[in-house]
N, C-alpha and C positions, 0 to 999 in steps of 0.2 A: 195756326194749324194749316190754313190754306196755303201759306207761303212755304211750309215745311214739306208738304207732299211733292211739289215740283222739285224741291232740292233732292229728295230721296229718288225720284224718278230720273233726275239728271245724273246722279251718281251711278244708278243702275244701268241706264241706257248708254252712257258715254264710256263706261268701263271697258267694253270690248274694243273700242277704238284705241285704247291706250296700252293694250297688251304687247304691242310692238316696242314699247319703251323699256329701257333698262330700269331695274330697281322699282318696278311698278307692282302694286298688289291691290286687289279689290276684295272686300269681304262683305257679306251680308249675314245678319244674325236675327232670326226670329227669337223672341224671348217671352217668358212669362214670370210673374212675380206676385208678391203680396205686399201691400202698403198698409202701415199702421201710423196714424197721425192725427193731427187736429189743426183746424183753422180757427183763428180768433178774430172776432169782429168787435171792436172796442169803441166806446163813446167817452170822450174826455171832456171835463169842464174846462173853462178858460185857464184855470190854474194847474192843468195837467193831472188832476185827480180823476180816477175812473168813476163814472156814474152808471155805466151799463156795459155789460160784456156778454157776447153770445159765443159759445164754444161749440164748434161743429166738428163732431167726431168723424174719423175715417177708420173704422175698426170692424172688419178689415176690408180692404179693397183688393180685388183680383185684377191684375194688370196683364194685358196682352199687347206686345209691342214688336217693333222692328227697328233695327239699327243697321247702318251701313258705313263703311270706312273706305277711303281711297288713300293709299300710301304711295308717294313718289319721292324716291330718295329718302330724305329724313322728314319730309313734310307730310302731315296727316290731316285730312279733312273728314269730318264725320257728320252724320245726321241721324236723329232718332225720334221715334214717335211712340207713345203709349196711350192706350185707352183703358180706363178703369171702371169696373162695376162693383157694387157692394157684394161682399162675400160673407157678411155678418150683420148683426143688428147694431146700428149706430144711433146716437141721440144728439140732440142739440140742447144745451143748458143755457138758459137766459137768466142772468143775475143783474140786480140793480142795487145801487148804493145811494145813500143820502147822508151828508155830513160825516162821511167816512164809515158809516154803519150799513151793513147789508140788510135790506128790508124785504127783498123779494127773490125767489128762485123758482123757476118752472122747468120741467123736463118734457121734451118733445121728441117722439120717435121720428126719425128721418125716413120719409116714404119715397123719396127720389134723390138720387145722387149720380151726377155725371161728372167725370173728371178726365181731363185730357192734359197731356204734357208733351212737350217737344223740345228738341235741342239741336242747335247747329254749332259745331266746334272746329277749332283749328289748333294744331300743335306742331312743335318742332322737336325732333328726337336728338338728344345729345348723348353720345356714347361715352360713359366714364371708363369702362373697360369692356371685355367681351361679354360679361354677364349683367352689368348694371348700366342703366341709362336713366336720364332725367328728361322731362318734357315740359317746357313752359306751355301753358294752355290759355286759350280764350274761348269762352262759351257764351252763347246767346240762348237763354231759356224762356219758354212761354208756358204758363199754366192757366187752365180754365177749369173753374169749379162751379157747379150748378146744383143747389140743394133745395128741397122742399121739405119743411118740417111740418108735421101734422099738429092737430090740436094737442095742447099739453096741460099738465096739472102741476101744482106745487103749493107754495105758501107765499103770502104777502102780509106783512105786519101781524104775523101770528095767526092768520086765518087761511084755511084751505081754499084754493081757487082753481078754476079751470079757465084756460085762455085759448085764443085762436092761434092758428099756425103762422109761420113766417117763411118766406122764400128768400134765397140769397144767391147772388151770382158774383163771381170775382174773376177778373182778368189780371194776370201778373206777368210782367216782363222784367227780366234780370240779365245783366251782363256780369259774368263771372270771369275772374282771372286767377290763375293759380299754377301750381307745380305738381307734376306726377313723378313717381319713382317706380321703375320697372326692374324686376330681377328675374333673369332666366336661370333657374337652378340647373336645368338640363334640357334635353330635347323634348321631354315629356311634360314638364311642369314649369310654369312661370307665375309670378305674383306681382301685382301692381297696386299702388295706392296713390291717392291724390287728395289735395286739399285746395279749396278755392274760396275766395270771398267776392262779394258783389259790390264794386265801387259805385254802381248806379242801379236803381230799380224804379219801376212805375207800377202802381196797382190801382185799379178802378173797381169799385164794388157797388152793387145795387141790391137793396133789400126791400121787401114789401111785407108789411104787417097786416094780416087779414083781420077783419072785424065787421060786425054788423053796423054799429053806430059810427065808428071812427077809424076806418082803414087808412093807412098812410104809407108813404115810401120815403127812402133816403138814398142818397148817392154820396159816395166818399172817394176821394182821390188822395193817394199818398205817394210821395217821392222818397226814395231811400238812398242813403249814402253809407256804404260799408256796414250794413246791419244784417246781411244775410250771408250764410256760409254753407258750403257743401263739402262732404267728405265721402270718398268712394274707396272700396277695396274689391279687387277682382282676383280670382284664382282660376287660371287657365290650364286645362288638361288637354294636351295636344295628342289626340288619338292618331291622326295621320297628318300629313303635310297640308291636306285640304279640309280637315275636319277637326274642330276644337269644341270641347264642352267647357262652358264657363259658369262659375258660381260667382254671384256679385251681391254686394250690399251697398246701398246709397243712403246718405243721410243729408237732410236739409234742415237748417235750424237758424236761429238768430233772435234779434230783438224786435219789439213792436215798432212800426212806423206810424207817424202821425201826419195828418193832413187836413184838408178842408172837408166840410160836410154840407150838403144841401138837403132840404126836406120840404114836403108839402103838408106837414103836420098842421101848420097854422094858416095855410093858404090853399088856393086851388091849383097852384103851379109850384115847381121846384124853386126854392129860394135859399141862398146861402145862409147858414146859421153862424152868426159871428160870435156867439157865446159858447160854442162847443167845437171840438175837433174830432175827426174820425181817426180810427186806428186799425191796424191789421197786423197779424203775425201768423207764421206757419212753422210747424215742427212735424217732421215725418221721417220714417225709415222705410226703405223698400229693400226686400231681399228676394232673390230668385235665381233662375238659371237661363242660359242662352246657348243656342247651338250656332256656332260660327262656321260658315262655309267660305273658304278662301280660294280665290282664283288667281 
């Protein structure tokens, strides 16, 4: 996030210096949206069977963001940032398995949720004809999630139980590459869609399990190869040459990633757990509107 803000400021402050260039365009777009999704925190046994899974809901989040693009000839550079706050009631569900049988499930209301997302992108526009163009793209995405789940209740081995809360933080970095298709139907309306996959990703997570007798924490690190995907669709209504109203929908999804896990459950400091693996997954959809000002 700290690296994205200078990128946004750079695009905004240097844009006036480029107006003398031919085929130059600068745009800035405040936007708002709603996100519905879920983050999964998974614990695997050494044989890759799931022994524990925490599902963190995002239902729903209200997003406020800003994006900016610089276009020079056919090259496009972009940066975007979004901050999200809860707009509804979300829960965390903690499930445990033993010998393939589920023996525990608790439900925790999420009392705190902070979610940040940012993106830096580059693309090159290839004109197929006067109305259709394709754009190879490269995107660098960062996500930050910070949850606090309150005390919960549920069942374990057929008995009703009450348990303490859990905190969870995750940092996610992904490199996406893909292709976009843009269609200009007329001077007033255009439609674009794109699909991208992440050939590489890195995720770091930290959680803390509260408790009076035995609180403990865990850390997980996962590297991903071609397990995350993004799909976008945008509809642009060109009110004037300087003002565009955009409706957009973004989707991120994929398969769980596995990696190492460390814990202080059996010691006073973090030690790697050789008998288990950490896991993480994310699935979310965002839909909203943006007001694009072009200069």
